[in-house]
mmJSON file of the N, C-alpha and C atoms, coordinates in Angstrom:
{"data_MODEL":{"atom_site":{
"group_PDB":["ATOM","ATOM","ATOM","ATOM","ATOM","ATOM","ATOM","ATOM","ATOM","ATOM","ATOM","ATOM","ATOM","ATOM","ATOM","ATOM","ATOM","ATOM","ATOM","ATOM","ATOM","ATOM","ATOM","ATOM","ATOM","ATOM","ATOM","ATOM","ATOM","ATOM","ATOM","ATOM","ATOM","ATOM","ATOM","ATOM","ATOM","ATOM","ATOM","ATOM","ATOM","ATOM","ATOM","ATOM","ATOM","ATOM","ATOM","ATOM","ATOM","ATOM","ATOM","ATOM","ATOM","ATOM","ATOM","ATOM","ATOM","ATOM","ATOM","ATOM","ATOM","ATOM","ATOM","ATOM","ATOM","ATOM","ATOM","ATOM","ATOM","ATOM","ATOM","ATOM","ATOM","ATOM","ATOM","ATOM","ATOM","ATOM","ATOM","ATOM","ATOM","ATOM","ATOM","ATOM","ATOM","ATOM","ATOM","ATOM","ATOM","ATOM","ATOM","ATOM","ATOM","ATOM","ATOM","ATOM","ATOM","ATOM","ATOM","ATOM","ATOM","ATOM","ATOM","ATOM","ATOM","ATOM","ATOM","ATOM","ATOM","ATOM","ATOM","ATOM","ATOM","ATOM","ATOM","ATOM","ATOM","ATOM","ATOM","ATOM","ATOM","ATOM","ATOM","ATOM","ATOM","ATOM","ATOM","ATOM","ATOM","ATOM","ATOM","ATOM","ATOM","ATOM","ATOM","ATOM","ATOM","ATOM","ATOM","ATOM","ATOM","ATOM","ATOM","ATOM","ATOM","ATOM","ATOM","ATOM","ATOM","ATOM","ATOM","ATOM","ATOM","ATOM","ATOM","ATOM","ATOM","ATOM","ATOM","ATOM","ATOM","ATOM","ATOM","ATOM","ATOM","ATOM","ATOM","ATOM"],
"id":[1,2,3,4,5,6,7,8,9,10,11,12,13,14,15,16,17,18,19,20,21,22,23,24,25,26,27,28,29,30,31,32,33,34,35,36,37,38,39,40,41,42,43,44,45,46,47,48,49,50,51,52,53,54,55,56,57,58,59,60,61,62,63,64,65,66,67,68,69,70,71,72,73,74,75,76,77,78,79,80,81,82,83,84,85,86,87,88,89,90,91,92,93,94,95,96,97,98,99,100,101,102,103,104,105,106,107,108,109,110,111,112,113,114,115,116,117,118,119,120,121,122,123,124,125,126,127,128,129,130,131,132,133,134,135,136,137,138,139,140,141,142,143,144,145,146,147,148,149,150,151,152,153,154,155,156,157,158,159,160,161,162,163,164,165,166,167,168],
"type_symbol":["N","C","C","N","C","C","N","C","C","N","C","C","N","C","C","N","C","C","N","C","C","N","C","C","N","C","C","N","C","C","N","C","C","N","C","C","N","C","C","N","C","C","N","C","C","N","C","C","N","C","C","N","C","C","N","C","C","N","C","C","N","C","C","N","C","C","N","C","C","N","C","C","N","C","C","N","C","C","N","C","C","N","C","C","N","C","C","N","C","C","N","C","C","N","C","C","N","C","C","N","C","C","N","C","C","N","C","C","N","C","C","N","C","C","N","C","C","N","C","C","N","C","C","N","C","C","N","C","C","N","C","C","N","C","C","N","C","C","N","C","C","N","C","C","N","C","C","N","C","C","N","C","C","N","C","C","N","C","C","N","C","C","N","C","C","N","C","C"],
"label_atom_id":["N","CA","C","N","CA","C","N","CA","C","N","CA","C","N","CA","C","N","CA","C","N","CA","C","N","CA","C","N","CA","C","N","CA","C","N","CA","C","N","CA","C","N","CA","C","N","CA","C","N","CA","C","N","CA","C","N","CA","C","N","CA","C","N","CA","C","N","CA","C","N","CA","C","N","CA","C","N","CA","C","N","CA","C","N","CA","C","N","CA","C","N","CA","C","N","CA","C","N","CA","C","N","CA","C","N","CA","C","N","CA","C","N","CA","C","N","CA","C","N","CA","C","N","CA","C","N","CA","C","N","CA","C","N","CA","C","N","CA","C","N","CA","C","N","CA","C","N","CA","C","N","CA","C","N","CA","C","N","CA","C","N","CA","C","N","CA","C","N","CA","C","N","CA","C","N","CA","C","N","CA","C","N","CA","C","N","CA","C","N","CA","C","N","CA","C"],
"label_alt_id":[null,null,null,null,null,null,null,null,null,null,null,null,null,null,null,null,null,null,null,null,null,null,null,null,null,null,null,null,null,null,null,null,null,null,null,null,null,null,null,null,null,null,null,null,null,null,null,null,null,null,null,null,null,null,null,null,null,null,null,null,null,null,null,null,null,null,null,null,null,null,null,null,null,null,null,null,null,null,null,null,null,null,null,null,null,null,null,null,null,null,null,null,null,null,null,null,null,null,null,null,null,null,null,null,null,null,null,null,null,null,null,null,null,null,null,null,null,null,null,null,null,null,null,null,null,null,null,null,null,null,null,null,null,null,null,null,null,null,null,null,null,null,null,null,null,null,null,null,null,null,null,null,null,null,null,null,null,null,null,null,null,null,null,null,null,null,null,null],
"label_comp_id":["UNK","UNK","UNK","UNK","UNK","UNK","UNK","UNK","UNK","UNK","UNK","UNK","UNK","UNK","UNK","UNK","UNK","UNK","UNK","UNK","UNK","UNK","UNK","UNK","UNK","UNK","UNK","UNK","UNK","UNK","UNK","UNK","UNK","UNK","UNK","UNK","UNK","UNK","UNK","UNK","UNK","UNK","UNK","UNK","UNK","UNK","UNK","UNK","UNK","UNK","UNK","UNK","UNK","UNK","UNK","UNK","UNK","UNK","UNK","UNK","UNK","UNK","UNK","UNK","UNK","UNK","UNK","UNK","UNK","UNK","UNK","UNK","UNK","UNK","UNK","UNK","UNK","UNK","UNK","UNK","UNK","UNK","UNK","UNK","UNK","UNK","UNK","UNK","UNK","UNK","UNK","UNK","UNK","UNK","UNK","UNK","UNK","UNK","UNK","UNK","UNK","UNK","UNK","UNK","UNK","UNK","UNK","UNK","UNK","UNK","UNK","UNK","UNK","UNK","UNK","UNK","UNK","UNK","UNK","UNK","UNK","UNK","UNK","UNK","UNK","UNK","UNK","UNK","UNK","UNK","UNK","UNK","UNK","UNK","UNK","UNK","UNK","UNK","UNK","UNK","UNK","UNK","UNK","UNK","UNK","UNK","UNK","UNK","UNK","UNK","UNK","UNK","UNK","UNK","UNK","UNK","UNK","UNK","UNK","UNK","UNK","UNK","UNK","UNK","UNK","UNK","UNK","UNK"],
"label_asym_id":["A","A","A","A","A","A","A","A","A","A","A","A","A","A","A","A","A","A","A","A","A","A","A","A","A","A","A","A","A","A","A","A","A","A","A","A","A","A","A","A","A","A","A","A","A","A","A","A","A","A","A","A","A","A","A","A","A","A","A","A","A","A","A","A","A","A","A","A","A","A","A","A","A","A","A","A","A","A","A","A","A","A","A","A","A","A","A","A","A","A","A","A","A","A","A","A","A","A","A","A","A","A","A","A","A","A","A","A","A","A","A","A","A","A","A","A","A","A","A","A","A","A","A","A","A","A","A","A","A","A","A","A","A","A","A","A","A","A","A","A","A","A","A","A","A","A","A","A","A","A","A","A","A","A","A","A","A","A","A","A","A","A","A","A","A","A","A","A"],
"label_entity_id":["1","1","1","1","1","1","1","1","1","1","1","1","1","1","1","1","1","1","1","1","1","1","1","1","1","1","1","1","1","1","1","1","1","1","1","1","1","1","1","1","1","1","1","1","1","1","1","1","1","1","1","1","1","1","1","1","1","1","1","1","1","1","1","1","1","1","1","1","1","1","1","1","1","1","1","1","1","1","1","1","1","1","1","1","1","1","1","1","1","1","1","1","1","1","1","1","1","1","1","1","1","1","1","1","1","1","1","1","1","1","1","1","1","1","1","1","1","1","1","1","1","1","1","1","1","1","1","1","1","1","1","1","1","1","1","1","1","1","1","1","1","1","1","1","1","1","1","1","1","1","1","1","1","1","1","1","1","1","1","1","1","1","1","1","1","1","1","1"],
"label_seq_id":[1,1,1,2,2,2,3,3,3,4,4,4,5,5,5,6,6,6,7,7,7,8,8,8,9,9,9,10,10,10,11,11,11,12,12,12,13,13,13,14,14,14,15,15,15,16,16,16,17,17,17,18,18,18,19,19,19,20,20,20,21,21,21,22,22,22,23,23,23,24,24,24,25,25,25,26,26,26,27,27,27,28,28,28,29,29,29,30,30,30,31,31,31,32,32,32,33,33,33,34,34,34,35,35,35,36,36,36,37,37,37,38,38,38,39,39,39,40,40,40,41,41,41,42,42,42,43,43,43,44,44,44,45,45,45,46,46,46,47,47,47,48,48,48,49,49,49,50,50,50,51,51,51,52,52,52,53,53,53,54,54,54,55,55,55,56,56,56],
"pdbx_PDB_ins_code":[null,null,null,null,null,null,null,null,null,null,null,null,null,null,null,null,null,null,null,null,null,null,null,null,null,null,null,null,null,null,null,null,null,null,null,null,null,null,null,null,null,null,null,null,null,null,null,null,null,null,null,null,null,null,null,null,null,null,null,null,null,null,null,null,null,null,null,null,null,null,null,null,null,null,null,null,null,null,null,null,null,null,null,null,null,null,null,null,null,null,null,null,null,null,null,null,null,null,null,null,null,null,null,null,null,null,null,null,null,null,null,null,null,null,null,null,null,null,null,null,null,null,null,null,null,null,null,null,null,null,null,null,null,null,null,null,null,null,null,null,null,null,null,null,null,null,null,null,null,null,null,null,null,null,null,null,null,null,null,null,null,null,null,null,null,null,null,null],
"Cartn_x":[134.455,133.31,133.147,132.265,132.1,131.854,132.568,132.389,131.033,130.532,129.222,128.874,127.94,127.506,127.306,127.688,127.512,126.184,125.669,124.372,123.338,122.777,121.376,121.691,123.005,123.531,123.593,123.468,123.596,124.449,124.312,124.685,124.138,124.96,123.999,123.326,123.686,122.901,121.611,121.542,120.376,119.451,119.922,119.322,117.736,117.565,116.048,115.302,115.727,115.024,114.564,115.646,115.531,114.47,114.396,113.362,111.996,111.952,110.568,110.021,110.92,110.18,109.952,110.594,110.477,109.005,108.82,107.412,106.269,106.536,105.377,105.271,106.046,105.761,104.819,104.618,103.849,102.379,102.08,100.896,100.284,98.781,98.251,97.694,96.892,96.059,97.158,97.018,97.691,96.709,97.413,96.362,97.284,96.505,97.195,97.419,98.382,98.676,97.602,96.825,95.815,94.601,94.495,93.337,93.639,94.739,95.157,94.973,95.349,95.317,93.946,93.116,91.736,90.762,91.38,90.659,91.09,92.067,92.525,91.99,91.872,91.121,89.574,88.952,87.526,87.382,88.29,88.31,88.227,89.115,89.414,88.092,87.416,86.337,85.182,84.915,83.871,84.059,85.25,85.478,85.16,85.716,85.386,83.834,83.311,81.781,81.208,81.589,80.926,81.158,82.396,82.661,81.571,81.304,80.375,78.775,78.48,77.153,76.866,77.89,77.665,78.665,78.639,79.616,79.729,80.822,80.849,81.451],
"Cartn_y":[66.607,67.136,68.725,69.048,70.586,71.482,72.726,73.691,74.107,74.302,74.935,76.296,76.443,77.743,78.658,79.936,81.015,81.978,81.475,82.124,82.144,83.37,83.399,82.943,83.259,83.077,84.441,84.56,85.91,85.732,86.625,86.546,85.483,84.681,83.416,83.702,85.05,85.204,86.036,86.569,87.37,86.607,85.481,85.042,84.666,84.134,83.701,84.879,86.093,87.185,87.95,87.927,88.388,87.611,86.344,85.518,85.797,85.864,86.099,87.433,88.428,89.654,89.933,89.259,89.214,88.536,87.476,86.692,87.655,88.211,89.171,90.261,90.706,92.101,91.739,90.688,90.248,90.128,89.876,89.511,90.626,90.696,91.759,92.833,93.413,94.734,95.989,96.642,97.799,99.036,99.963,101.132,102.259,103.224,104.383,105.328,106.118,106.774,107.803,108.283,109.297,108.699,107.296,106.604,106.574,106.269,106.128,107.656,108.427,109.927,110.275,110.127,110.348,109.516,108.125,107.542,108.113,108.5,109.099,110.431,111.339,112.572,112.228,111.33,111.016,110.524,109.823,109.186,110.438,111.306,112.593,113.37,113.536,114.293,113.494,112.24,111.568,111.631,111.61,111.417,112.986,113.93,115.326,115.581,115.264,115.426,114.722,113.476,112.671,113.243,114.08,114.985,115.917,116.575,117.856,117.25,116.183,115.74,115.025,114.151,113.599,113.868,115.192,115.453,114.615,114.53,113.771,114.573],
"Cartn_z":[57.593,58.204,57.773,57.098,56.541,57.836,57.838,58.639,59.009,60.195,60.222,59.824,59.102,58.74,59.69,59.623,60.55,60.246,59.162,58.718,59.653,59.961,61.015,62.481,62.753,64.134,64.618,65.85,66.605,67.717,68.615,69.914,70.77,71.397,71.903,73.186,73.886,75.105,74.734,73.548,73.114,72.013,71.534,70.325,70.719,71.849,72.252,72.341,73.002,73.007,71.659,70.751,69.598,68.587,68.776,67.98,68.746,70.047,70.774,70.344,70.474,70.029,68.611,67.655,66.235,66.071,66.737,66.679,67.203,68.157,69.135,68.143,67.486,66.596,65.466,65.016,63.968,64.29,65.7,66.14,67.028,67.306,68.235,67.491,68.135,67.504,67.338,66.255,65.793,66.023,66.879,67.114,66.765,65.959,65.735,67.04,67.112,68.411,68.634,67.68,67.978,68.586,68.299,68.82,70.402,70.765,72.256,72.826,72.343,72.809,72.874,71.794,72.092,72.961,73.315,74.228,75.722,75.869,76.999,77.445,76.292,76.682,76.894,76.04,76.377,77.927,78.485,79.762,80.744,80.435,81.37,81.411,80.032,80.071,80.962,80.623,81.403,82.822,83.355,84.85,85.435,84.493,85.174,85.132,84.196,84.132,85.214,85.605,86.661,87.902,88.268,89.453,89.478,88.418,88.347,88.762,88.088,88.012,89.376,89.978,91.076,92.216,92.854,93.494,94.973,95.519,96.716,97.902],
"occupancy":[1.0,1.0,1.0,1.0,1.0,1.0,1.0,1.0,1.0,1.0,1.0,1.0,1.0,1.0,1.0,1.0,1.0,1.0,1.0,1.0,1.0,1.0,1.0,1.0,1.0,1.0,1.0,1.0,1.0,1.0,1.0,1.0,1.0,1.0,1.0,1.0,1.0,1.0,1.0,1.0,1.0,1.0,1.0,1.0,1.0,1.0,1.0,1.0,1.0,1.0,1.0,1.0,1.0,1.0,1.0,1.0,1.0,1.0,1.0,1.0,1.0,1.0,1.0,1.0,1.0,1.0,1.0,1.0,1.0,1.0,1.0,1.0,1.0,1.0,1.0,1.0,1.0,1.0,1.0,1.0,1.0,1.0,1.0,1.0,1.0,1.0,1.0,1.0,1.0,1.0,1.0,1.0,1.0,1.0,1.0,1.0,1.0,1.0,1.0,1.0,1.0,1.0,1.0,1.0,1.0,1.0,1.0,1.0,1.0,1.0,1.0,1.0,1.0,1.0,1.0,1.0,1.0,1.0,1.0,1.0,1.0,1.0,1.0,1.0,1.0,1.0,1.0,1.0,1.0,1.0,1.0,1.0,1.0,1.0,1.0,1.0,1.0,1.0,1.0,1.0,1.0,1.0,1.0,1.0,1.0,1.0,1.0,1.0,1.0,1.0,1.0,1.0,1.0,1.0,1.0,1.0,1.0,1.0,1.0,1.0,1.0,1.0,1.0,1.0,1.0,1.0,1.0,1.0],
"B_iso_or_equiv":[0.0,0.0,0.0,0.0,0.0,0.0,0.0,0.0,0.0,0.0,0.0,0.0,0.0,0.0,0.0,0.0,0.0,0.0,0.0,0.0,0.0,0.0,0.0,0.0,0.0,0.0,0.0,0.0,0.0,0.0,0.0,0.0,0.0,0.0,0.0,0.0,0.0,0.0,0.0,0.0,0.0,0.0,0.0,0.0,0.0,0.0,0.0,0.0,0.0,0.0,0.0,0.0,0.0,0.0,0.0,0.0,0.0,0.0,0.0,0.0,0.0,0.0,0.0,0.0,0.0,0.0,0.0,0.0,0.0,0.0,0.0,0.0,0.0,0.0,0.0,0.0,0.0,0.0,0.0,0.0,0.0,0.0,0.0,0.0,0.0,0.0,0.0,0.0,0.0,0.0,0.0,0.0,0.0,0.0,0.0,0.0,0.0,0.0,0.0,0.0,0.0,0.0,0.0,0.0,0.0,0.0,0.0,0.0,0.0,0.0,0.0,0.0,0.0,0.0,0.0,0.0,0.0,0.0,0.0,0.0,0.0,0.0,0.0,0.0,0.0,0.0,0.0,0.0,0.0,0.0,0.0,0.0,0.0,0.0,0.0,0.0,0.0,0.0,0.0,0.0,0.0,0.0,0.0,0.0,0.0,0.0,0.0,0.0,0.0,0.0,0.0,0.0,0.0,0.0,0.0,0.0,0.0,0.0,0.0,0.0,0.0,0.0,0.0,0.0,0.0,0.0,0.0,0.0],
"pdbx_formal_charge":[null,null,null,null,null,null,null,null,null,null,null,null,null,null,null,null,null,null,null,null,null,null,null,null,null,null,null,null,null,null,null,null,null,null,null,null,null,null,null,null,null,null,null,null,null,null,null,null,null,null,null,null,null,null,null,null,null,null,null,null,null,null,null,null,null,null,null,null,null,null,null,null,null,null,null,null,null,null,null,null,null,null,null,null,null,null,null,null,null,null,null,null,null,null,null,null,null,null,null,null,null,null,null,null,null,null,null,null,null,null,null,null,null,null,null,null,null,null,null,null,null,null,null,null,null,null,null,null,null,null,null,null,null,null,null,null,null,null,null,null,null,null,null,null,null,null,null,null,null,null,null,null,null,null,null,null,null,null,null,null,null,null,null,null,null,null,null,null],
"auth_seq_id":[1,1,1,2,2,2,3,3,3,4,4,4,5,5,5,6,6,6,7,7,7,8,8,8,9,9,9,10,10,10,11,11,11,12,12,12,13,13,13,14,14,14,15,15,15,16,16,16,17,17,17,18,18,18,19,19,19,20,20,20,21,21,21,22,22,22,23,23,23,24,24,24,25,25,25,26,26,26,27,27,27,28,28,28,29,29,29,30,30,30,31,31,31,32,32,32,33,33,33,34,34,34,35,35,35,36,36,36,37,37,37,38,38,38,39,39,39,40,40,40,41,41,41,42,42,42,43,43,43,44,44,44,45,45,45,46,46,46,47,47,47,48,48,48,49,49,49,50,50,50,51,51,51,52,52,52,53,53,53,54,54,54,55,55,55,56,56,56],
"auth_comp_id":["UNK","UNK","UNK","UNK","UNK","UNK","UNK","UNK","UNK","UNK","UNK","UNK","UNK","UNK","UNK","UNK","UNK","UNK","UNK","UNK","UNK","UNK","UNK","UNK","UNK","UNK","UNK","UNK","UNK","UNK","UNK","UNK","UNK","UNK","UNK","UNK","UNK","UNK","UNK","UNK","UNK","UNK","UNK","UNK","UNK","UNK","UNK","UNK","UNK","UNK","UNK","UNK","UNK","UNK","UNK","UNK","UNK","UNK","UNK","UNK","UNK","UNK","UNK","UNK","UNK","UNK","UNK","UNK","UNK","UNK","UNK","UNK","UNK","UNK","UNK","UNK","UNK","UNK","UNK","UNK","UNK","UNK","UNK","UNK","UNK","UNK","UNK","UNK","UNK","UNK","UNK","UNK","UNK","UNK","UNK","UNK","UNK","UNK","UNK","UNK","UNK","UNK","UNK","UNK","UNK","UNK","UNK","UNK","UNK","UNK","UNK","UNK","UNK","UNK","UNK","UNK","UNK","UNK","UNK","UNK","UNK","UNK","UNK","UNK","UNK","UNK","UNK","UNK","UNK","UNK","UNK","UNK","UNK","UNK","UNK","UNK","UNK","UNK","UNK","UNK","UNK","UNK","UNK","UNK","UNK","UNK","UNK","UNK","UNK","UNK","UNK","UNK","UNK","UNK","UNK","UNK","UNK","UNK","UNK","UNK","UNK","UNK","UNK","UNK","UNK","UNK","UNK","UNK"],
"auth_asym_id":["A","A","A","A","A","A","A","A","A","A","A","A","A","A","A","A","A","A","A","A","A","A","A","A","A","A","A","A","A","A","A","A","A","A","A","A","A","A","A","A","A","A","A","A","A","A","A","A","A","A","A","A","A","A","A","A","A","A","A","A","A","A","A","A","A","A","A","A","A","A","A","A","A","A","A","A","A","A","A","A","A","A","A","A","A","A","A","A","A","A","A","A","A","A","A","A","A","A","A","A","A","A","A","A","A","A","A","A","A","A","A","A","A","A","A","A","A","A","A","A","A","A","A","A","A","A","A","A","A","A","A","A","A","A","A","A","A","A","A","A","A","A","A","A","A","A","A","A","A","A","A","A","A","A","A","A","A","A","A","A","A","A","A","A","A","A","A","A"],
"auth_atom_id":["N","CA","C","N","CA","C","N","CA","C","N","CA","C","N","CA","C","N","CA","C","N","CA","C","N","CA","C","N","CA","C","N","CA","C","N","CA","C","N","CA","C","N","CA","C","N","CA","C","N","CA","C","N","CA","C","N","CA","C","N","CA","C","N","CA","C","N","CA","C","N","CA","C","N","CA","C","N","CA","C","N","CA","C","N","CA","C","N","CA","C","N","CA","C","N","CA","C","N","CA","C","N","CA","C","N","CA","C","N","CA","C","N","CA","C","N","CA","C","N","CA","C","N","CA","C","N","CA","C","N","CA","C","N","CA","C","N","CA","C","N","CA","C","N","CA","C","N","CA","C","N","CA","C","N","CA","C","N","CA","C","N","CA","C","N","CA","C","N","CA","C","N","CA","C","N","CA","C","N","CA","C","N","CA","C","N","CA","C","N","CA","C","N","CA","C"],
"pdbx_PDB_model_num":[1,1,1,1,1,1,1,1,1,1,1,1,1,1,1,1,1,1,1,1,1,1,1,1,1,1,1,1,1,1,1,1,1,1,1,1,1,1,1,1,1,1,1,1,1,1,1,1,1,1,1,1,1,1,1,1,1,1,1,1,1,1,1,1,1,1,1,1,1,1,1,1,1,1,1,1,1,1,1,1,1,1,1,1,1,1,1,1,1,1,1,1,1,1,1,1,1,1,1,1,1,1,1,1,1,1,1,1,1,1,1,1,1,1,1,1,1,1,1,1,1,1,1,1,1,1,1,1,1,1,1,1,1,1,1,1,1,1,1,1,1,1,1,1,1,1,1,1,1,1,1,1,1,1,1,1,1,1,1,1,1,1,1,1,1,1,1,1]
}}}
């Protein structure tokens, strides 16, 4: 019986997690950090203007 190949084996406790995160990294939208920062700033400005326009 030939010995088992140890190629592509990792830690047994983390093997599933590593494969899961490797697959997830390839999918989904990719946003530049400046778009996220710009969106947050825009929301803050809109909420601040709404407080001035419609005071409670």
